[in-house]
N, C-alpha and C positions, 0 to 999 in steps of 0.2 A: 778422281779420286775411286770414280766405281770401276773405272779399267783396269787399275791398280791393284783393287779389292779382286777381284778376276785374278788378275794374274798371281796374285799371292795364294787366295784358293786353290788354286789349281796347285801351287806349287808344291804346298801344304799335303793333297794329294796324292802326291807323286813319290811324296817323302822328297823332295828337294831340300826343303827346310823344315826347319821343328814349329813353327807357329807363326801364323798371321798377325806382325807386327800392326797391320792396317784396322784388323779389324777393333778395335777400341778409340781410334778415332773416329770421333762423330761428325754427321753431316754439319757444314755450318746451315746456320738458322736463313729461313729467307727474310727478307729484309728489302723491305718497297726504299729505291731510292729518293724518291719525293711520294710527297701523298698528292692525291687527286684534287684538283682544283676545283671547285664547285662554278660550275654554270648553271643557272637558273635560268628560265625562259626568255625573262626580260633579255638575258645575255646572250640567249643565242639569238635571238631577236635583232639584235644590236651588230649580231656579226654577221647575220643573213643582208641584212640592210649597209654591208659594208661590200656589196658581193656586187660585181655588176653582169656576172654567168648566172645564166638559169641552170646549169651545172651544176657550179658551184653550191648555192642555195642551196639545191635539194641534197645535197651530197651531203653537209652540215646538217640538214634539219635531218636527213633518215640517220644520222651515226646519233643526234640527239634526241631523238625523239622515238626509238627503238633498241640503243645500246648495245649496241656491236662494236665487238674492234673493231679498228680500221680495215685491214688486213681481209678480215672476212667479206668484207664489203667490196673494196675495189678490185681486190683478189681473187675470191670466188662470189660474187652475188648476181646470179641472172632474173632474165622479167619472169621463168619461168618461177622462183622462189618465191616472188611476191605474188601472195594468196590474195582473196575479197577478205579475211579478216585478220589474217596472220603473215608474218614473213618466216622464212626458213633461212636458219642460218648455222653453217658447217663449219663445225670446228676443229679440223684437219689435227691437228697438235693432240688434240683429245681423245680425236677419232670418235664423233659422236654430233648427233643433229640437236636444235632446239626451234620454238615455234617464237618468237615475240608478236604480240596483239599489235595489229596494225591503228593506229590512231586516226581519226579520223581526217583532221588535220594534213597530218604526213602519208594519209591516201590520195588527197586531192593533190597534195606536191609532184606523187610520182605519178598519177595520170597523166599532171602536168606536164612533167618530163619524157612520159612516154609517147607523147602526139609531138610534141617540139620534134625527139627524137627521131620521126618518122615510121612510129608501130613497128620497132625492130623486134624479130622474132624470140619465142621465146625460152631461145638459150644463147640468146646476147647476152654480154654482161648490160648490168643496169645503167656503169660508167664507163663506156670503153675508151680505149686510147686514140690516137688520130689511127692504125690501122686494123681496129675495129676487135683490139684481143683485151684482154684481162692486164691491170697496172702490173709492172715489176716495182724492184726495189729503189731504182733510181727514178722514177714516176712518181711516185712517192713522196719520195724525198727532193723532189724538185718541187712539185706541189707543195707540199709542208713548208720552203724553205722561200718559195714564191708568191706566195697567196695567201699563209697562214701568219705566215712570222715577217716581222718589218725588217729589214736589212740597210744598215745604215751607208753610206757615203764612202768607197775606201778607193784607193790610189794601187796600182801592181802594175809590174814590166813585162810584157812579155813581148822576147823577139826583141830589144833592146829597145823597146819604147814603151814611153810609162802613158797607160790608159786608165782611163777614171769610171771606177760599177754607181750608175749613180742612186743603188739603192733602190729597196720598195718598200710601200706603204700596206704591211700585213692586214689582215679583214678582224685579226684576233687579240686582248690582251696580252701583253707584255705578259715573258713567263709561263703562257698555257701551250696544251698543247692539245691535238687534235683529239687523243684519245681521250679527252678531261671532257667531253663533249658526254661520256657515258654518264657521268653524276649529271646528267640532267633529267637522262631518262628514271635514273635512281631517284631521285628526285620528284619525279613528278610522280612517281606510283605511291613513295610513303606517301606524300601528302593525296594523294587518295586514299590510301588506308588500304592496301592491299599488304596482305604479310609478305614477311621477309624472306618467307618458306618462296615464295610465287617468285618475287624479285630476283633472288637470287637465278634459279632456274631459269628466268628469260632471259639474263643477263650471262647466261655462262658463269656465276662464280657461288661460294659459297656464303652461307648466312655468316661466317665468322667475319670474312674478308668484309660485306658491310657493315656489321656494327663496328668494326675497328675504322673503318677510313670514312664511315658516313653517320659519326653516331650524334655531330651535333645535329646532321638534319633531324634524325632521328629524334632526338631529346627536347628540338624546336618545336618539336609538329603537336599544335595545339590540338588535334585529335576532330578536326572539320574534315571531312571529307570532299575534295575537289575534284569531281574529273577530270583526270589527264585533257583530256580534247578542250575542256574550259579553258582549263590553264593554260595551253598553248595560243588558243585564239583572244584569252584576254591578254593576254601580254602581244602579242600581233596586233591587237588595236589599240592597245596604247602605246607601241613605237608607230605605228601610221600615225597617228596623233599628235603626236612631239616630231616627224617628219615635218607635218603641216605646219606648225608652228614653227620652225624652224623657216620653213617656204614663204613666212610669210614678211 
């Protein structure tokens, strides 16, 4: 539509046509394909519990407890962006940076991953692929399809032979997406009593979007201000107790 508008505007200016017929056409309103599914810290810790890889557990924790978009992490985040008190995220689509508070439990997770990774250089990706670089679209799609989602067993033919794909058991609840982990951070901050203006700035969105998509969370908040770090630690403790009971 934008290209058509430009062409017609040029044509009007050059007197090739009398008027821009597309000028009265309104731009379609943005409609989100689906509402974000709210994942509370207890849900996040269950997802992390289902993961055997320290890298994957740390990645899920980072997405949930600092609220970035997935591409801001796997495609751009370096160790230089991890500060003592905040994480710097670069939104290349909107050409701006923002800083999100580094919660204590997440700082512990990142410190463990940093040491396990061999103390990488500041310019190194926090979650590198095998060649040491950032993820591309294929890498992300592969992680989302094999680690996050469950895949049913199926048969298919290749080179005239019938093969069986055994399927995988994902770490997350059916119907969810990794991007839904942003909801956990928003929830943490709402229950902490942080103003929506601050939350919107930290996750790189608008107050309107938060009010629209997290109205239930906001309305159900009883006004008790619970520190985000405490919420995470309590969820982890409860998860550890349930794991212990399950092993008895």
